[in-house]
C-alpha positions in Angstrom: -39.6 252.4 -10.3 -42.0 253.6 -7.8 -43.5 251.8 -4.7 -46.4 253.0 -3.5 -47.2 252.6 -0.1 -51.0 252.6 -0.4 -50.7 250.0 -2.7 -48.5 247.7 -0.9 -50.6 248.6 2.6 -54.2 248.7 1.3 -54.9 247.6 5.1 -53.3 248.7 8.4 -50.3 245.5 8.9 -51.5 243.7 5.7 -49.0 243.8 3.1 -49.3 243.0 -0.7 -45.5 242.9 -2.4 -47.3 241.1 -5.5 -46.5 244.1 -7.5 -42.7 244.7 -6.4 -42.4 241.0 -7.2 -43.6 241.4 -10.6 -41.1 244.4 -10.9 -38.4 242.4 -9.9 -39.1 239.4 -12.0 -39.5 241.5 -15.1 -36.6 243.3 -14.4 -34.6 239.8 -14.0 -36.1 238.6 -17.2 -34.9 241.9 -19.1 -31.4 241.5 -16.8 -31.3 244.9 -15.4 -31.0 246.3 -12.2 -33.9 248.3 -10.4 -33.5 251.5 -7.8 -37.0 251.4 -5.9 -38.5 254.9 -5.0 -40.5 254.9 -1.5 -43.6 257.1 -2.2 -44.7 257.0 1.5 -45.2 260.0 3.8 -44.1 262.3 1.2 -44.7 262.5 -3.0 -44.1 266.1 -4.6 -45.2 267.9 -1.0 -48.3 266.0 -0.2 -49.7 262.9 1.0 -51.4 261.4 -2.1 -49.9 257.9 -1.9 -50.6 257.1 1.7 -53.1 254.6 2.4 -56.7 255.3 2.7 -56.6 254.3 6.3 -54.0 257.0 6.6 -55.8 259.2 5.1 -59.3 259.2 6.9 -57.9 259.3 10.3 -56.7 262.8 10.6 -56.7 262.7 14.2 -54.6 260.1 14.6 -51.9 260.8 11.4 -52.1 264.3 11.9 -51.7 266.6 9.1 -49.6 269.8 8.8 -51.7 273.0 10.2 -51.1 275.9 8.3 -50.7 279.7 10.1 -54.5 280.3 9.3 -55.2 277.0 11.5 -56.4 275.0 8.1 -55.2 271.4 7.6 -53.1 271.3 4.7 -52.9 268.1 2.6 -49.3 266.5 3.8 -48.9 264.4 7.0 -46.7 266.3 9.7 -43.0 265.3 10.4 -44.0 266.2 14.2 -46.5 263.6 14.9 -45.0 260.0 15.9 -47.9 258.2 14.6 -47.4 259.2 10.9 -43.2 258.2 11.5 -44.2 254.9 13.2 -46.5 253.8 10.5 -44.3 254.9 7.5 -41.1 253.4 9.1 -43.4 250.3 9.8 -44.1 249.8 6.0 -40.6 250.7 4.5 -39.2 248.1 7.0 -41.4 245.6 5.8 -40.9 246.3 2.3 -37.0 246.0 3.1 -37.5 242.7 5.0 -39.3 241.3 2.0 -36.4 242.0 -0.6 -34.1 240.7 2.0 -36.1 237.2 1.6 -37.0 237.2 -1.9 -33.8 239.4 -3.7 -31.1 239.2 -1.9 -29.2 236.4 -3.2 -30.2 238.1 -7.0 -29.7 241.7 -5.8 -31.8 242.8 -8.7 -32.6 246.1 -6.5 -29.5 248.0 -6.0 -30.8 250.9 -4.3 -33.9 252.2 -2.3 -34.6 256.1 -2.3 -36.6 256.7 0.8 -39.6 259.1 0.1 -39.6 261.6 -3.0 -39.5 265.4 -3.0 -40.6 265.8 0.6 -41.6 269.2 2.0 -44.9 271.2 2.6 -46.9 272.7 0.0 -49.0 275.8 1.3 -47.0 276.3 4.5 -43.5 277.1 5.4 -44.0 275.0 8.6 -46.0 273.2 10.8 -48.5 275.6 12.9 -50.0 272.8 15.2 -49.3 273.2 19.0 -46.9 270.3 18.9 -44.6 271.7 16.4 -44.9 275.3 17.8 -43.3 273.6 21.1 -40.5 272.8 19.0 -40.2 275.9 17.2 -40.3 277.6 20.5 -37.8 275.2 22.0 -34.1 275.7 21.1 -32.5 274.4 18.3 -31.1 271.0 18.3 -27.7 270.3 19.5 -26.7 268.6 16.9 -27.6 271.3 14.2 -25.9 274.0 16.3 -22.7 271.7 16.6 -22.9 271.1 12.8 -23.2 275.0 12.3 -20.2 276.1 14.6 -18.3 273.5 13.4 -18.6 274.4 9.6 -17.8 278.3 10.1 -19.5 279.3 7.1 -22.5 278.3 4.3 -25.9 280.1 3.7 -27.4 278.7 6.8 -24.2 279.6 9.1 -24.8 283.2 7.4 -28.3 283.4 8.5 -27.4 282.4 11.8 -24.7 285.2 12.1 -27.2 287.7 10.6 -29.6 286.7 13.2 -26.9 287.7 16.1 -25.5 284.2 16.2 -27.3 282.9 19.3 -28.5 280.0 20.4 -31.7 279.8 21.3 -35.3 278.7 19.9 -35.4 278.5 16.2 -36.5 282.1 15.8 -33.8 283.3 18.2 -31.0 281.4 16.5 -32.2 281.4 12.5 -34.5 284.5 12.3 -36.9 285.0 9.4 -35.9 281.9 7.9 -36.4 279.6 11.2 -39.8 278.2 10.1 -38.6 276.8 6.9 -35.5 275.6 8.2 -37.0 273.9 10.9 -38.9 272.2 8.7 -36.3 271.2 6.7 -34.8 269.7 9.5 -37.8 267.9 11.1 -38.1 266.4 7.6 -34.6 265.3 7.2 -34.3 263.8 10.5 -38.0 261.8 9.7 -36.3 260.1 6.6 -33.0 259.5 8.3 -35.2 257.6 10.8 -36.8 255.6 8.2 -33.8 254.9 6.2 -32.0 253.8 9.2 -34.4 251.1 10.1 -34.7 250.0 6.7 -31.2 249.5 6.5 -30.9 247.6 10.0 -33.0 244.7 8.1 -31.9 244.8 4.5 -28.3 246.4 4.4 -28.6 247.7 0.7 
């Protein structure tokens, strides 16, 4: 069952958990368990479910910039303010679940984000994201590639010359999409870890 960020935090820092509580109480009445699906930064590759206070402040909550310089209707994973706002909301949800449902454990799992990605661009071309693209590939990713010794991304690396350098130097033409995948994955991992720190579900 989805939980919508825009519904849960209509005003920044002010949370309404009543829809979540209603879901939990209905599930308890039916004797079933729930898996909650967090519609935060992403849902189907765009930002439809973020709060209005995020949607209306693109200077603070930066969106993806396409290769033509146009802003895309999706929050950038390279913008710390986006991560911090989503993370704070998700942690608030987890803290509430720890208070409201820790004994009954009606909610048995949380899915963090849904169908993340970028529609209409392979990556973010904003200067902040471009700086990441031009910087060395993260060492933990390189260690994983070297340790794997095979696989589709490993093969791309080998076709690009097996070098260690910037994203395009290391992964060739697929670098933009792979950088996006890495950036989004680490963003989601960070939110999940923060939530788990307050409610280990």
